[in-house]
C-alpha atoms as a printed R data frame, in Angstrom:
    type eleno elety resid chain resno       x      y      z
1   ATOM     1    CA   UNK     A     1   0.000  0.000  0.000
2   ATOM     2    CA   UNK     A     2   2.668  2.587  0.895
3   ATOM     3    CA   UNK     A     3   4.759  3.936 -1.921
4   ATOM     4    CA   UNK     A     4   7.939  5.922 -1.941
5   ATOM     5    CA   UNK     A     5   9.209  7.985  0.959
6   ATOM     6    CA   UNK     A     6   8.017 11.503  0.174
7   ATOM     7    CA   UNK     A     7   9.873 13.328  2.948
8   ATOM     8    CA   UNK     A     8  11.272 13.280  6.465
9   ATOM     9    CA   UNK     A     9  10.105 16.245  8.543
10  ATOM    10    CA   UNK     A    10  12.389 17.891 11.080
11  ATOM    11    CA   UNK     A    11  11.074 20.426 13.606
12  ATOM    12    CA   UNK     A    12  13.516 23.304 14.048
13  ATOM    13    CA   UNK     A    13  13.603 26.076 16.652
14  ATOM    14    CA   UNK     A    14  15.536 28.466 14.352
15  ATOM    15    CA   UNK     A    15  14.460 28.247 10.722
16  ATOM    16    CA   UNK     A    16  17.201 30.541  9.396
17  ATOM    17    CA   UNK     A    17  19.903 28.488 11.114
18  ATOM    18    CA   UNK     A    18  18.406 25.256  9.768
19  ATOM    19    CA   UNK     A    19  18.254 26.677  6.241
20  ATOM    20    CA   UNK     A    20  21.899 27.690  6.542
21  ATOM    21    CA   UNK     A    21  22.872 24.221  7.752
22  ATOM    22    CA   UNK     A    22  21.151 22.450  4.864
23  ATOM    23    CA   UNK     A    23  22.080 25.012  2.170
24  ATOM    24    CA   UNK     A    24  25.543 26.208  3.186
25  ATOM    25    CA   UNK     A    25  27.023 23.367  5.223
26  ATOM    26    CA   UNK     A    26  25.415 20.411  3.424
27  ATOM    27    CA   UNK     A    27  25.080 22.007 -0.026
28  ATOM    28    CA   UNK     A    28  21.372 21.265 -0.402
29  ATOM    29    CA   UNK     A    29  18.860 22.934 -2.688
30  ATOM    30    CA   UNK     A    30  16.498 24.727 -0.327
31  ATOM    31    CA   UNK     A    31  13.061 26.145 -1.202
32  ATOM    32    CA   UNK     A    32  11.640 29.441 -0.075
33  ATOM    33    CA   UNK     A    33   9.851 29.384  3.289
34  ATOM    34    CA   UNK     A    34   6.079 28.991  2.980
35  ATOM    35    CA   UNK     A    35   3.561 29.689  5.723
36  ATOM    36    CA   UNK     A    36   0.881 27.001  6.094
37  ATOM    37    CA   UNK     A    37  -1.610 28.640  8.490
38  ATOM    38    CA   UNK     A    38  -4.066 25.710  8.331
39  ATOM    39    CA   UNK     A    39  -1.334 23.507  9.807
40  ATOM    40    CA   UNK     A    40   0.306 26.112 12.067
41  ATOM    41    CA   UNK     A    41   3.729 25.794 10.451
42  ATOM    42    CA   UNK     A    42   6.218 27.468  8.197
43  ATOM    43    CA   UNK     A    43   7.810 24.911  5.878
44  ATOM    44    CA   UNK     A    44  10.983 24.758  3.841
45  ATOM    45    CA   UNK     A    45  11.830 21.812  1.607
46  ATOM    46    CA   UNK     A    46  15.345 20.545  0.955
47  ATOM    47    CA   UNK     A    47  15.393 18.676 -2.351
48  ATOM    48    CA   UNK     A    48  17.420 15.475 -2.416
49  ATOM    49    CA   UNK     A    49  17.924 13.118 -5.373
50  ATOM    50    CA   UNK     A    50  15.622 10.466 -3.863
51  ATOM    51    CA   UNK     A    51  13.334 12.376 -1.451
52  ATOM    52    CA   UNK     A    52  12.968 15.639  0.491
53  ATOM    53    CA   UNK     A    53  13.658 16.961  3.966
54  ATOM    54    CA   UNK     A    54  10.882 19.181  5.310
55  ATOM    55    CA   UNK     A    55  11.993 21.760  7.849
56  ATOM    56    CA   UNK     A    56   9.085 22.714 10.130
57  ATOM    57    CA   UNK     A    57   8.958 25.857 12.218
58  ATOM    58    CA   UNK     A    58   6.031 26.976 14.400
59  ATOM    59    CA   UNK     A    59   3.629 29.517 12.935
60  ATOM    60    CA   UNK     A    60   1.865 30.967 15.957
61  ATOM    61    CA   UNK     A    61   1.649 29.884 19.594
62  ATOM    62    CA   UNK     A    62  -0.938 27.159 18.925
63  ATOM    63    CA   UNK     A    63   1.273 25.378 16.406
64  ATOM    64    CA   UNK     A    64   1.722 21.645 17.001
65  ATOM    65    CA   UNK     A    65   5.398 22.255 16.268
66  ATOM    66    CA   UNK     A    66   5.602 24.737 19.168
67  ATOM    67    CA   UNK     A    67   4.395 21.977 21.488
68  ATOM    68    CA   UNK     A    68   6.922 19.550 19.979
69  ATOM    69    CA   UNK     A    69   9.754 22.050 20.486
70  ATOM    70    CA   UNK     A    70   8.760 22.597 24.122
71  ATOM    71    CA   UNK     A    71   9.519 18.904 24.689
72  ATOM    72    CA   UNK     A    72  12.499 18.905 22.283
73  ATOM    73    CA   UNK     A    73  14.063 22.397 22.498
74  ATOM    74    CA   UNK     A    74  16.851 21.696 20.012
75  ATOM    75    CA   UNK     A    75  14.397 20.221 17.487
76  ATOM    76    CA   UNK     A    76  14.358 16.777 15.955
77  ATOM    77    CA   UNK     A    77  12.601 14.398 13.619
78  ATOM    78    CA   UNK     A    78   8.874 15.075 13.674
79  ATOM    79    CA   UNK     A    79   7.404 12.634 11.147
80  ATOM    80    CA   UNK     A    80   7.948 10.587  7.997
81  ATOM    81    CA   UNK     A    81   5.687 10.892  4.975
82  ATOM    82    CA   UNK     A    82   4.854  8.037  2.614
83  ATOM    83    CA   UNK     A    83   2.992  8.326 -0.652
84  ATOM    84    CA   UNK     A    84  -0.183  6.338 -1.313
85  ATOM    85    CA   UNK     A    85  -2.183  6.056 -4.535
86  ATOM    86    CA   UNK     A    86  -5.598  6.540 -2.916
87  ATOM    87    CA   UNK     A    87  -5.623  8.200  0.501
88  ATOM    88    CA   UNK     A    88  -9.242  7.329  1.337
89  ATOM    89    CA   UNK     A    89  -8.715  3.675  0.438
90  ATOM    90    CA   UNK     A    90  -5.485  3.635  2.478
91  ATOM    91    CA   UNK     A    91  -7.242  5.281  5.444
92  ATOM    92    CA   UNK     A    92 -10.127  2.824  5.356
93  ATOM    93    CA   UNK     A    93  -7.737 -0.142  5.198
94  ATOM    94    CA   UNK     A    94  -5.620  1.164  8.084
95  ATOM    95    CA   UNK     A    95  -8.638  1.929 10.277
96  ATOM    96    CA   UNK     A    96  -9.964 -1.586  9.590
97  ATOM    97    CA   UNK     A    97  -6.558 -2.891 10.741
98  ATOM    98    CA   UNK     A    98  -6.812 -0.905 13.989
99  ATOM    99    CA   UNK     A    99  -4.747  2.199 13.180
100 ATOM   100    CA   UNK     A   100  -5.899  5.576 14.486
101 ATOM   101    CA   UNK     A   101  -6.074  8.568 12.178
102 ATOM   102    CA   UNK     A   102  -5.397 11.866 13.919
103 ATOM   103    CA   UNK     A   103  -7.825 14.783 13.776
104 ATOM   104    CA   UNK     A   104 -11.266 14.184 12.349
105 ATOM   105    CA   UNK     A   105 -10.045 11.360 10.085
106 ATOM   106    CA   UNK     A   106 -10.669 13.309  6.892
107 ATOM   107    CA   UNK     A   107  -7.810 14.175  4.504
108 ATOM   108    CA   UNK     A   108  -6.620 17.765  4.549
109 ATOM   109    CA   UNK     A   109  -4.591 19.580  1.909
110 ATOM   110    CA   UNK     A   110  -0.902 19.489  2.837
111 ATOM   111    CA   UNK     A   111   2.125 21.617  1.962
112 ATOM   112    CA   UNK     A   112   2.388 20.047 -1.513
113 ATOM   113    CA   UNK     A   113  -1.241 20.849 -2.323
114 ATOM   114    CA   UNK     A   114  -2.258 17.184 -2.053
115 ATOM   115    CA   UNK     A   115  -4.494 15.345  0.450
116 ATOM   116    CA   UNK     A   116  -2.723 14.167  3.625
117 ATOM   117    CA   UNK     A   117  -3.536 12.255  6.816
118 ATOM   118    CA   UNK     A   118  -1.528 11.596  9.971
119 ATOM   119    CA   UNK     A   119  -1.460  8.263 11.803
120 ATOM   120    CA   UNK     A   120  -1.026  7.951 15.565
121 ATOM   121    CA   UNK     A   121   2.601  7.191 16.511
122 ATOM   122    CA   UNK     A   122   1.545  4.494 18.991
123 ATOM   123    CA   UNK     A   123   0.143  2.514 16.062
124 ATOM   124    CA   UNK     A   124   3.182  3.114 13.821
125 ATOM   125    CA   UNK     A   125   6.147  1.791 15.833
126 ATOM   126    CA   UNK     A   126   6.506  5.055 17.776
127 ATOM   127    CA   UNK     A   127   6.722  7.289 14.688
128 ATOM   128    CA   UNK     A   128   4.240  9.910 13.545
129 ATOM   129    CA   UNK     A   129   3.384  8.916  9.965
130 ATOM   130    CA   UNK     A   130   1.931 11.191  7.322
131 ATOM   131    CA   UNK     A   131   0.309  9.714  4.237
132 ATOM   132    CA   UNK     A   132   0.146 11.867  1.113
133 ATOM   133    CA   UNK     A   133  -1.847 11.002 -1.978
134 ATOM   134    CA   UNK     A   134   0.586 10.740 -4.889
């Protein structure tokens, strides 16, 4: 059911410093920062030959990334994102298998303009998993 790894998301307390690390130190191709108010984050993508790194920074005090950074002040891996062909079919299969979908269970439009869902980390080997319709 899952396809390719779309991205690994890293929560960062200082977006400019993270951009510098990935662009200047590691030589990555880094996108412009984009605010995603529906998700409470500012995102930057680092393009790699086989996937992307998504740098997440809180957008507002109610951001889920702000809460993550309170527990992890230096930042860290937030989630992994896998592509699926049909997000509703994938959701229905996973729910039938006992997985919990976060939020109201309905796909939302993510940073790439495609439908996404998040799966509870306790059901995914301790990792927050995002599914994105390819």
